C-alpha positions as CSV (number, residue, x, y, z in Angstrom):
1,X,7.2,-20.3,18.6
2,X,6.4,-16.6,18.7
3,X,3.8,-13.9,18.1
4,X,1.5,-14.2,15.2
5,X,0.7,-10.5,15.0
6,X,1.1,-9.4,11.4
7,X,3.2,-6.5,12.5
8,X,6.1,-8.9,13.3
9,X,7.7,-11.7,11.4
10,X,7.6,-15.3,12.6
11,X,10.6,-17.1,13.9
12,X,9.2,-20.5,14.7
13,X,10.5,-22.9,17.4
14,X,14.2,-22.7,18.1
15,X,16.3,-25.8,17.9
16,X,18.5,-24.8,20.9
17,X,15.5,-25.4,23.1
18,X,16.0,-29.1,22.8
19,X,13.1,-30.0,20.5
20,X,12.3,-30.0,16.8
21,X,12.4,-26.6,15.2
22,X,10.8,-25.0,12.2
23,X,13.4,-22.3,11.3
24,X,13.7,-22.1,7.6
25,X,17.4,-21.5,7.8
26,X,18.1,-24.7,9.7
27,X,19.9,-27.6,7.9
28,X,18.9,-31.3,8.3
29,X,20.7,-33.0,11.1
30,X,21.4,-36.7,11.7
31,X,18.9,-38.3,14.0
32,X,16.3,-35.5,13.6
33,X,13.0,-37.2,12.6
34,X,11.8,-33.9,11.1
35,X,14.9,-33.1,9.0
36,X,13.2,-34.1,5.8
37,X,10.0,-32.3,6.6
38,X,8.5,-31.0,3.2
39,X,7.2,-27.9,5.0
40,X,10.7,-27.0,6.3
41,X,10.1,-23.3,5.3
42,X,6.8,-23.1,7.1
43,X,6.9,-22.2,10.8
44,X,3.7,-24.3,11.3
45,X,5.0,-27.4,9.5
46,X,4.4,-30.8,10.9
47,X,5.5,-34.2,9.5
48,X,2.9,-36.7,8.4
49,X,3.2,-40.3,9.5
50,X,1.9,-43.1,7.3
51,X,-1.9,-43.5,7.8
52,X,-2.2,-40.5,10.0
53,X,-4.9,-38.0,9.1
54,X,-3.7,-34.7,7.7
55,X,-3.3,-31.9,10.3
56,X,-2.6,-34.2,13.3
57,X,1.1,-34.4,14.3
58,X,2.5,-37.3,16.2
59,X,2.1,-36.8,19.9
60,X,5.3,-36.6,21.9
61,X,5.4,-38.7,25.1
62,X,4.7,-36.8,28.3
63,X,7.8,-35.3,29.8
64,X,8.5,-33.1,32.8
65,X,9.0,-29.4,31.9
66,X,7.1,-29.7,28.6
67,X,4.3,-27.4,27.5
68,X,0.7,-28.5,28.0
69,X,-2.6,-27.1,27.1
70,X,-3.2,-26.2,30.7
71,X,0.0,-24.1,30.6
72,X,-1.2,-22.3,27.5
73,X,-4.7,-21.7,28.9
74,X,-3.3,-20.4,32.2
75,X,-0.7,-18.0,30.7
76,X,-3.2,-16.8,28.2
77,X,-5.8,-16.2,30.9
78,X,-3.2,-14.2,32.9
79,X,-2.2,-12.1,29.9
80,X,-5.8,-11.4,28.7
81,X,-6.9,-10.9,32.3
82,X,-4.3,-8.2,32.8
83,X,-5.4,-6.5,29.5
84,X,-9.0,-6.5,30.7
85,X,-8.2,-5.2,34.2
86,X,-6.0,-2.3,32.9
87,X,-8.6,-1.5,30.2
88,X,-11.2,-1.2,33.0
89,X,-8.8,1.1,34.9
90,X,-8.4,3.4,31.9
91,X,-12.1,3.4,31.3
92,X,-13.1,4.2,34.9
93,X,-10.4,6.9,35.3
94,X,-11.4,8.5,31.9
95,X,-7.8,8.3,30.7
96,X,-7.0,10.9,28.0
97,X,-6.2,9.9,24.5
98,X,-2.8,11.5,24.8
99,X,-1.9,9.1,27.6
100,X,-3.5,6.3,25.7
101,X,-1.2,6.9,22.7
102,X,1.8,6.9,25.0
103,X,0.7,3.6,26.5
104,X,0.2,2.2,23.0
105,X,3.8,3.2,22.0
106,X,5.2,1.6,25.2
107,X,3.2,-1.6,24.5
108,X,4.5,-1.6,20.9
109,X,8.1,-1.3,22.0
110,X,7.7,-4.0,24.6
111,X,6.1,-6.3,22.1
112,X,8.8,-5.6,19.5
113,X,11.6,-6.4,22.1
114,X,9.9,-9.7,23.0
115,X,9.5,-10.5,19.3
116,X,13.2,-10.3,18.8
117,X,14.2,-12.3,21.9
118,X,15.0,-15.9,21.5
119,X,13.3,-16.8,24.8
120,X,10.1,-15.6,26.3
121,X,10.2,-13.0,29.1
122,X,7.1,-13.0,31.3
123,X,7.9,-9.5,32.5
124,X,7.9,-8.1,28.9
125,X,4.8,-10.0,28.0
126,X,2.8,-8.9,31.0
127,X,4.1,-5.4,30.6
128,X,2.9,-5.4,27.0
129,X,-0.5,-6.6,28.3
130,X,-0.8,-3.9,30.9
131,X,0.0,-1.0,28.6
132,X,-2.0,-2.5,25.7
133,X,-5.0,-2.7,28.2
134,X,-4.6,1.0,29.1
135,X,-4.7,2.0,25.4
136,X,-7.7,-0.2,24.6
137,X,-9.6,1.0,27.6
138,X,-9.1,4.7,26.8
139,X,-9.8,4.2,23.1
140,X,-12.9,2.1,23.7
141,X,-14.2,4.7,26.2
142,X,-13.7,7.5,23.6
143,X,-15.4,5.5,20.8
144,X,-18.2,4.5,23.0
145,X,-18.9,8.1,24.0
146,X,-20.1,8.9,20.5
147,X,-21.1,5.5,19.3
148,X,-23.0,4.0,22.2
149,X,-22.4,0.3,22.8
150,X,-19.5,0.0,20.2
151,X,-17.1,-1.4,22.8
152,X,-19.4,-4.1,23.9
153,X,-20.3,-5.1,20.3
154,X,-16.6,-5.3,19.5
155,X,-16.0,-7.5,22.6
156,X,-18.8,-9.8,21.7
157,X,-17.6,-9.9,18.1
158,X,-14.1,-10.8,19.1
159,X,-15.4,-13.7,21.3
160,X,-17.5,-14.9,18.3
161,X,-14.6,-14.8,16.0
162,X,-12.4,-16.7,18.5
163,X,-15.1,-19.4,19.0
164,X,-15.8,-19.7,15.3
165,X,-12.2,-20.1,14.3
166,X,-11.5,-22.5,17.1
167,X,-14.5,-24.7,16.1
168,X,-13.6,-24.7,12.4
169,X,-9.9,-25.4,13.2
170,X,-10.8,-28.4,15.5
171,X,-13.2,-29.7,12.8
172,X,-10.4,-29.3,10.2
173,X,-12.5,-27.0,8.1
174,X,-9.5,-24.6,8.4
175,X,-6.2,-26.2,7.6
176,X,-3.0,-24.3,8.2
177,X,-0.7,-25.4,5.4
178,X,2.3,-23.9,3.8
179,X,0.1,-22.4,1.1
180,X,-2.3,-21.0,3.7
181,X,0.6,-19.4,5.5
182,X,2.0,-17.8,2.4
183,X,-1.4,-16.4,1.3
184,X,-2.1,-14.9,4.7
185,X,1.3,-13.3,5.0
186,X,1.1,-11.8,1.6
187,X,-2.3,-10.4,2.3
188,X,-1.2,-9.1,5.7
189,X,1.8,-7.3,4.1
190,X,-0.5,-5.7,1.5
191,X,-2.9,-4.7,4.2
192,X,-0.2,-3.1,6.4
193,X,1.2,-1.2,3.4
194,X,-2.2,0.2,2.5
195,X,-2.7,1.2,6.1
196,X,0.6,3.0,6.2
197,X,0.0,4.8,2.9
198,X,-3.5,5.8,4.1
199,X,-1.9,7.1,7.4
200,X,0.7,9.2,5.5
201,X,-2.0,10.7,3.3
202,X,-4.1,11.5,6.4
203,X,-1.2,13.1,8.2
204,X,0.0,15.2,5.3
205,X,-3.2,15.7,3.4
206,X,-5.7,15.8,6.2
207,X,-9.0,14.0,6.4
208,X,-9.2,10.3,6.1
209,X,-6.4,9.9,3.7
210,X,-7.4,7.5,0.9
211,X,-10.7,6.8,2.6
212,X,-9.8,3.3,4.0
213,X,-11.3,4.1,7.4
214,X,-14.7,5.5,6.5
215,X,-17.7,4.9,4.2
216,X,-18.1,1.8,2.1
217,X,-14.4,1.4,1.5
218,X,-13.7,1.6,5.2
219,X,-16.3,-1.1,5.9
220,X,-14.6,-3.4,3.3
221,X,-11.2,-2.6,4.7
222,X,-12.4,-3.4,8.2
223,X,-13.9,-6.7,7.1
224,X,-10.6,-7.7,5.5
225,X,-8.8,-6.8,8.7
226,X,-11.1,-9.1,10.8
227,X,-10.6,-11.9,8.3
228,X,-6.9,-11.5,8.4
229,X,-7.0,-11.6,12.2
230,X,-9.1,-14.8,12.1
231,X,-6.5,-16.3,9.8
232,X,-3.7,-15.4,12.2
233,X,-5.7,-16.9,15.0
234,X,-5.9,-20.2,13.2
235,X,-2.1,-20.1,12.8
236,X,-1.8,-19.4,16.5
237,X,-3.8,-22.5,17.2
238,X,-1.6,-24.5,14.9
239,X,1.5,-23.4,16.7
240,X,0.1,-24.3,20.0
241,X,-1.0,-27.7,18.8
242,X,2.4,-28.4,17.2
243,X,4.3,-27.1,20.3
244,X,2.4,-29.5,22.6
245,X,2.7,-32.4,20.2
246,X,6.5,-32.0,19.7
247,X,7.2,-31.4,23.4
248,X,8.0,-27.7,23.5
249,X,9.5,-26.4,26.8
250,X,6.9,-25.1,29.3
251,X,8.3,-21.6,29.0
252,X,7.0,-21.5,25.4
253,X,3.5,-21.3,26.7
254,X,4.2,-17.6,27.5
255,X,4.9,-17.0,23.8
256,X,1.7,-18.8,22.9
257,X,-0.2,-16.5,25.3
258,X,1.6,-13.5,23.8
259,X,0.7,-14.4,20.2
260,X,-2.9,-15.2,21.1
261,X,-3.3,-11.9,23.0
262,X,-1.8,-9.8,20.1
263,X,-4.1,-11.5,17.6
264,X,-7.2,-10.9,19.7
265,X,-6.2,-7.3,20.2
266,X,-5.9,-6.9,16.4
267,X,-9.4,-8.4,15.9
268,X,-10.9,-6.3,18.6
269,X,-9.5,-3.1,17.2
270,X,-10.7,-3.9,13.7
271,X,-14.1,-4.8,15.0
272,X,-14.3,-1.6,17.1
273,X,-13.4,0.5,14.0
274,X,-15.9,-1.5,11.8
275,X,-18.7,-1.0,14.4
276,X,-18.0,2.7,14.7
277,X,-18.2,3.1,10.9
278,X,-21.4,1.1,10.6
279,X,-23.1,3.0,13.5
280,X,-22.0,6.4,12.3
281,X,-23.4,5.8,8.8
282,X,-26.9,5.0,10.1
């Protein structure tokens, strides 16, 4: 299991950890109850047992050293808590945007390194959280200085999106299937390509590039970003649910925390941008 941030690709659970994996390159093995899984190419796949409701994987028997929901909640609380603390530090110290961009680059590198590691590194994940928090705090302070209350609205909006997706996922209104995964990934790739093109036009042509970050088009683009973040959040929930059901090692809870943190940061940034556009247009 790994990060769900759309900047990075997904690797799924690794078979060498001693439990069922979801790597699309793996071949069926004798004795593996998931070898004939029809969703073998989907990192969120889960086998269906006869008579079992869709979306509910068979629960693995409790075992020492296996990931639990308490582990995921604890690690996620630590990671998000560090983001909040460092954001507060950047806000109170009035950290400059230059330093904030430096912190963002460090966080990006740490996140990228962790994304390519086969096993989670708490030091890398917490380091990512610390530098990401500095960036978010400085950026939020800057935006809030000319759009009063934007940061708080973005925080409340992020909490609302998290709660709404969680409720709809638990109620099975949102079902993370192979088709869902493919549609979301295709949309995310298109979104990132448009963002990159817009950035290039802004750098070399000046202004707002293609206009994806201001006006009516910017509002539409921001809404799409939030919806994509919500979709990735649902896929994070699915990975956590499957990891616990299939008896993932306890260390994988760090990757669950990493993925959830990155997705929530994505949603917060999109909401912060959306609020700033809406408020500035009044």
